[in-house]
Structure formats: structure tokens, C-alpha cells
N, C-alpha and C positions, 0 to 999 in steps of 0.2 A: 356454458359447458366447459368442463375441464377434462383433459386427456392426460393420463399418467402412464409412463412406461420406463423400463430400465434397459440401458444399452451401453455396452463397453465400459461398465463401471460407473455410469452416471445415472442418477435418479432424476428424471425430467418430468416437469409438469407444464403442460400447455394450456393456456386460456384461449378458447376458440375465438370469441368475439373481439377481444382486445389485441390478440396476437402476442400477448406477453409469454415469455419463456422463463421458467424458474428451474435452476439446478439446485437440488436440496439434499440434505442428508437423509438417512434412513428413517429417523424419527419424524421429521417434518413430512416426509413422503407419506408415512402411515397416517399422520394426523390429518393431512389434506384429504386423504382417501375417506376418512371417517367424518370429516368436519360437517358436511351437510345432512348427515343422517343420524348423528349422535350428539348427546349433550356433552358439555365440557367434563362433567363428572365421569361419564362413560368412556370418554377418550382417555382421561387420566388413568382410569382403572385398567383399560386395555393396554396402554403403553407401559405402565409399571409392570404388568404381568409379562408382556412380551420381552421387555428389556430388563428383566429382573437381575440379570448378571452384569449389567452395565451401571456402575455407581454414578456415572455422570447424568443418567436419566432420572431426574427427580421430579416431584410434583410441581415445584416452582418452575423448573425448566420447561416442562410440558405446558403449563398454563401460559408461560411467556411466549412459547411458540404458537399457541392458539391465538393469543393477542396479535402476533405478527400476521397470522393468516387472516384474521379479521381486518387488520389494517389494509392488507392487500385487497381484500374484498371491497372495503370502503373506497379504496383508490381506483377501483375499476380494473384491477389487474388479476383478479381471480373471480371466477363465477360471474363474470360480467354479462350483462344482458345484450343479446343480439337484436339490434334495432334496424337492421339493414334490409329486411325483406321488401319493404315498400320501395326502397331505392332501386332494387334490382329490376323490378318491373318498370318503374317510371323511366329509368335511364335508357333502357333499350327502346322503349316506346317513343321517347323524345329524340333519340339519336337517329338522324336521317342522312348522315354523310357516309360515304365510302372512303376508306383511307388506305386500302391495300388490295392489290390484285395478284393472283397467281396465274401467270400467263403460260398456258400449255403450248409452247412454241413447237413441240414435236410429239405427236402421238405415234411415235415409233422409237425403237431402241436397238442398239447393236449388241445388247446382251439378252439372254433368254432365261432370266431368273425364275425358277419354278415357283417361288413363293410370292411373286410380284402381285400386289393387290390391284395393279393397273393392267393386268393381263399382258405382260411384257410391253407395256407402254401404249397398247391399243385402246384401253378403257372400254372393253366389250364392244368396240366398233371397228371401223376401218383405220388403217394406218394413214396418217395425214401430217402435214407440217403447216404451220401458220404462215400466211403471207405477210409481207410488210404492211399492206393496206389494212388487213384485219388488225394487226398489232397497233398500227397508228391509231385506228379508230378506238381501240381499247384504252390507249392513253388519253385520248380526247374524252372518252366516256368517264374515266376516272377523274379527270380535272373538272368536268361538268357536274359531277356528283359528290365532290369533296368539300363543297361549301368554302368556308374561310380557312379550313385546315391547310397549313403550309407543308408539313412533312408527310410525304406519301411513300408507300413501299410497293415495289413490284418484284415478284419472284419469277425468275425464268426457270421453267419446270418442264418435265416430260413424263414418260419416255426419257430420252436423252437429249437435252436442249442443244448440246454441241453438234448434233446432226442437222441443226438449222442455224449454224453459227453466223452466217452472213446477215440473216434477219435479226438476230440478237444484237449485233453491232449496229445495224441500221436503226433499230428501235431505241437503243441507248442514245445514239446521236440525235434522233428526233426529240426524245425527251429533254435532253440537255439544251436543245435549241429553243424550247418553248417554256422552260420552267421559270425563267426570270419574268417573262411576259405575263405569266399567270400567278406570279408570286408563290411558286411551288418549289419544293426541294425533294428530288427523287432519291430514294435509297434502294439500291438494287442488290438482289441475292440470286445466286445461281447454284443449282444442285446438279452434280455430274457423277457418272460412274468412272470417269477418268481416262477411258480408252483413247479419246481424241485430243487429249491435252498435248500441246506442244508449246514452244517458246512464245509464239505469237499469242496463243490463248492465255498463257500465264501473264504476259505483259498487259493484255487488255483487262483481264479479270482483276489484276492487282491495281489497275488504275481506276476502274469504274465500279467494281462490286464492293459494297460495304461488307458483305459476308459471302463466303463460298462454302457449300456443303459437299463433302467428299464421301462417297459411299464405299465403305470398307467394313467387312464383317469380322475382321480380327485375324486369327491364325490362318495360315495358308489353307490347311485342310478344311477348316470351317468355311472360309470365304469361297473356296472353289467348289464346295459341295452344291451350292445353289447358284452362285453368280458365274455362270458359264456363257460363252458365246454360242452362236447357232451351230457351230461345229462340235460343240460339247467340250470345249477347252476352258479351263479355269482362267480367270483374269488377274489373279493376285500378282503374278510376276510382272505383268505389263503395267499395272497401274501404280503399285507402291513407289517405284522410283519417280514417277511423274508427280505423285502427290507430295513426295518429299521435296522435289525441286520447287513446286509451287509454294509450299509452306515456307521454305527457306527464303524464296524471293519475296514473300509476303511479310517477312519479318516475324514469322511465328505467331501472328495474331489475326483476328477477324476471319476465322474459318472454323469449321467443325468437321471432324472425321466421324461420320455417323454409321453405325452398324445396326444390324437386326439380329436378335437372337431367337432361336426356335426351340422346339422340343429336343432337337438334336444337339444343342449346346447350352443346356441350362447352367453349365459352368462358365457362363459368359464373362465372369471377372477375368478369367485367363485371357480372353480376347481383348478386353479393355487394356489389361496390363501389357499384352503383346504390342498393342498400338502405341502405348506410352513408351515402351522400350524401343520402338522404331523412331522415336523422337517427336511424336505428335502429342501435344499437351491439351488440346481442346477437343474433348471426346464426348460422344453420345452413343448410347446403345438402347435400341427400342425393342419392345416385344413384338413379335410377328403379328400382322393383321391378316387373318385368313379364316376360312370356314372351320368350325369345330371338327369336321370330319377329315380335314387335311392332315396327312401324316406329320407335318411339321408344326401343327397347332399345339399350343401349350395346354396341359391337362391339369386337373385338380391335384394329381399326384406330384406335379412339378412345382407347385406353389411353395412348399417348405424349403425345397432346394434353392429356389429363386430368392426367397427371403434371406436365406443364409448367404447367398452370393452378394446381396446388397450390403449386408453387414461386413462381410469379408472385404468388399471394395472400400467401404468407408474407413475401416481400420487401416487398410493398406495406404489410403490417401493420407491419413494422419502420419503414418510412418515415413512415407516418401517425402512429405513436406518437411519433416524434421531433418531428413537426409539431404535436403536441397534439391529434390527431384519432384517438385509438385506438378500436378496436372489438374485440369478442370473436368468434372463430369457434369454434363448439362442438367441432369435431374437432381443434382445436389446443389445447384446454384440457388441460394436463398439468402436474401438480404433482410434480416429481421428488423433493421432500423429504418431503412429507406426503400423498402420493397414497393411492389405495385400499389397504386392508390386503391381505395376501397371500391370504387366503381369497377375497376378491372378485376378485382378479386371476387366480386359478386356476379359479374356478367360474363366473364370468360373471354374466349378468343375473338368473338364477333363474327364467326362464320355465318354467312347468309344475310348479314346486316351491314357490317362495316368491312367485311372481307369476303371476296368471291373469287372463284376460279373461272378462267376464260378458255374455252376450247379453241382449236385451230380455226374454226369457222365462226367464232364469236358468240357461242352460246354461253350463258352464265349458269354456274352452279354454286351452292353454298361454300364448298371447298373442294380441294382436289380429290378427296375420298368419296365424293358424291358424283363426280363426273361420269357420264355415261348412263346414269339412272334417270330415265325419263320422268319419274315421279318428282324428281328434285330439280328439274329444269326451271330456273327462275325467270328466264327471258333471254334477251341478247343485248349486245352492246349498241345495237342500232335503235331498238324500240324501248330499251330499258327493262325495268322489272315489271313483268306482266303477271307473274304468278304470285300475287301478293299474299295469298293464303299460306303458301309455303314459307314466305318470308316472315309472316306473323307467327308461324309455328316456331321459327328460329328465334324470334324476339322473346318468346316465352322461355327459352332455355337459359337457365341461370342456376345459381347455387341453391335455390329454394324450389325448383320446378318439380322435383321428384319426392314423393313421400319418403323414399329410402334415405334421402339426404337430410331429413329433418333432425335426426339425432346423430349425425355424423360429425365428428370433431374436425375432419379435414376439409369440410365444404368450402371454407374461405381460402384454402390453398389450391384446390382443384377447380373452383368456380363452377362446380356441377359436373365436371368431367367433359370428355370429348363426345360431341353429338354423333360424329361418324362412328366411333367405336360402339356407342350405345345402339345405333341403328343396325350395324352389322351383327351385333350380338343378339339383339332382341327384336329387330324389325321396326323399332320406333326410336326417334331421336330423344324421346322422353323416357326411354328405358334405362336400365342400369347394366353396364358391362361389369359383372361382379369381379372377374379376374383383374380387370383393369383397375377397379377401385382398390382392391387389396394390394396390388403392386404399388399403386400411387401412395397409399398410406404408409407402406413400408419405406418407400423412398423418402418421404417427408420426415419420418422418424429418424432416418439416417442423416438426412441433411441438417436437421436441427441439432442432432448429436455432434456433427462436425463443427457447427457454430459454437456449441457449448465447449467442446474440446479446445477450439482456438482461443476462446476467452479465458480458458483455464491455464493457458501456457504462461 
């Protein structure tokens, strides 16, 4: 399958199965578009008619271009056959190790964000914090179920994990004390709203956390619209100075400032650029996850505006890089030469199989977005996986699991999409979150264009 599009002056052709990217001129672009449905004679006739005013477009040049396209096809770089479907099912069925946990150390939060998918950190339940004993058992469970895999990941999550800071520190110390004994290497991440950051927290995070995710929605008025404390006060002024201190002490790396955009700020590029102007260079901005009836939910009418914003962002990134002011946008991170292996590209994030979330009392869920939904309780860290039917359902989630993905050019970039988003949008992890699909495809088009522009410099 081939996908063709034009963006920022570039004519881009993607070959889905091989991952090949071709930046071509107008004539080659049109020839490729006709190549599979027309004879060489028909292509020549159509091109001569379309480019009648261009003396450089001759029959011989067109035939030479057709030969070039045929050579790319023979080399497996255009119209290549997708032979990965069997691998997708076999890999997940044969993979029996757990490599990452999301530890919900705090089902409580000191902010009252109205769009919070986790019900202000409570996850549709009671407020709770994880004890050291439960966390310790979670680490033991991970080691016991990780097989021979050495590198393991643990995310400290909430709610707000800094509200259970002493337990976070104790658990990191415990993990460090046992990793050599079990030939493991732990990589830690923590996500925070920033209110409780102080110098002691900064020092510890910079020593122990491989990555830190900092929640900031952008401009003050946008951020404070939703991210308020329980007294109704915005949090922007309190957290931005702390984030800047943390990032500076961290050497400006191994962090993300992550925002959420809603129906209220579909001009989210302005929020990303605001964060860049604050000095943050590692940025992410996610579409809101909420019920379609929520006032902040994205609508069909928002889509063209959002697509335009992604294009504006990509062009601004090119401009700022030339000016010596580059920044990274998470969704545009794309390595066309040394990206994810084919197994990762066809099987996705591993939620419910290789990756799970752990509640404060040790219950297991496929990921943080399923926590609190009894239908998706997998078991617990003491008895292990007891709901094997649900786990088998997640094993079937891959780039080929949905009929809608069969003719989608982006399936080996999205790996079938987010199971949680599909579930929340359709009621099934095998459904399709249409808005999410369209946004993802637009982001990939922009990300590829950025790579083409960089190669063109």
C-alpha cells in the first residue's frame, strides 16, 4: 500500500509495509498515483496532456520515470507486500513476560482538574495511597514475571504521586537494593502536577528518575481554566517556576512538559510555543480523553482546525530550528532509519500483556486508563493474572485486529491504536476511535514531512 500527500511544498510518497519514504517532483508524484491502475501508454498520454506547457516533460522522461518506479517496486520500496499479520498474533501469544508497571502510588490529588479522566485521581473509587508493603510486592511481582528480561520500567503515577513521596523514595531504594541480585535494571518515571516540588524532590528525581513528566497545559489562561486547586485557584503561577528549576537542574533533558488540549483551545500550537518560549524544549500535547457529551470534548467541527494546527506547528519547528531555537514535540518524534522493530510496530504498547497498572491495594489493570473498571480487572500482585479471558482479548489487539485497519496506510505507525481510547469511544477495545485515528494520521504526515525537510537542508 502506498500513501501520497502534499505538505509544505513537498510531494511525499509513503510505502506502508517497507516504511520507505520518497520525496518526489510533481510528475513523479502523478505517475506513482497512476502506476498501478494505468498502462505506460495511458500514463504517458495523461502526463503529456497535464504538463503540455512544460518542455522538460517529454515522452522519454516519463518512460524513464516509470522505469524508476518499477525499479523501486522490484526493490520492495514501493507497493511492497505486507507479510506481518501472522507475526502480530504469534508474537503476543508467545510473549509471556511483564516488562513494565504503572504504580498508582496515590489515588488522590491536590488539584481538581475538571477534565481529569481519573476523576480527580480517585479513579471512580475512594481516595487511597499505596503502602510500602504493597509497592514492595509489586516490584517482586514484576521481577517474578519478567523472565530473563533485564531492563524493567516502573512509572510512579497518580493522582499526584508526590502526595505519597516517602513511599516513592522507599520503593526506589528497595528496587535498587535487589536489582543486582536478580540481574535487573530498573528505569523509573514520575508524572507530577508540580505543586509539591521542592529542592529535595528535584535532587531525588534528577538522581533516580530516567524521565519526569510535568503537567502544564500552556498559556496561563488555558492552564488555569481546568487545572485548579480545590479552592478554585489556578496553578500556573505556582508550578511554572518549579518546573523551570527542575529542568535547569536536570540539564534540560530526560523530561517532558505534557499538556492537554480541549475544545476550548483548538489553537493549541500557541500553547506549545508558549511552553517553548518559557525555555522548555521537550514538549507533548495530547487531545483530551473524555465523554463526547463533555463540554470540553473535541468535536467533528474541531478537526479541520486541529489539522491546521499540526501543520502550523511543524512549519514553526522547521523555522525555529533554523534560528537555533529547536524543540522536540513528542508526536513528531520519528526515526525513519532506526525506529521501532517490526514486532513493536505491529503489536503496540503491550497494555494488558507486557505492561500493567497497579492500584494502591495491588489490583492489576491493563493500563492506567482502565483502572477502576471492574470488567478489566486482571487479578492482583498476590495471586497473579486470574482474568485470563481479558488478557487474551488484549493479546489480540494489534495493527490487524480491526477491519477498519485493513486498508489504513498508518497501521504500522500506530500499531492499531490505543485500546483505551477505542474502549472509551466505542465500548470495545477492538473498536475504532475515529477522531483519534484521524489526528494520529495527520501527526504522522507532519512528522514525516519534518524528516523530509531536514534531509532537504
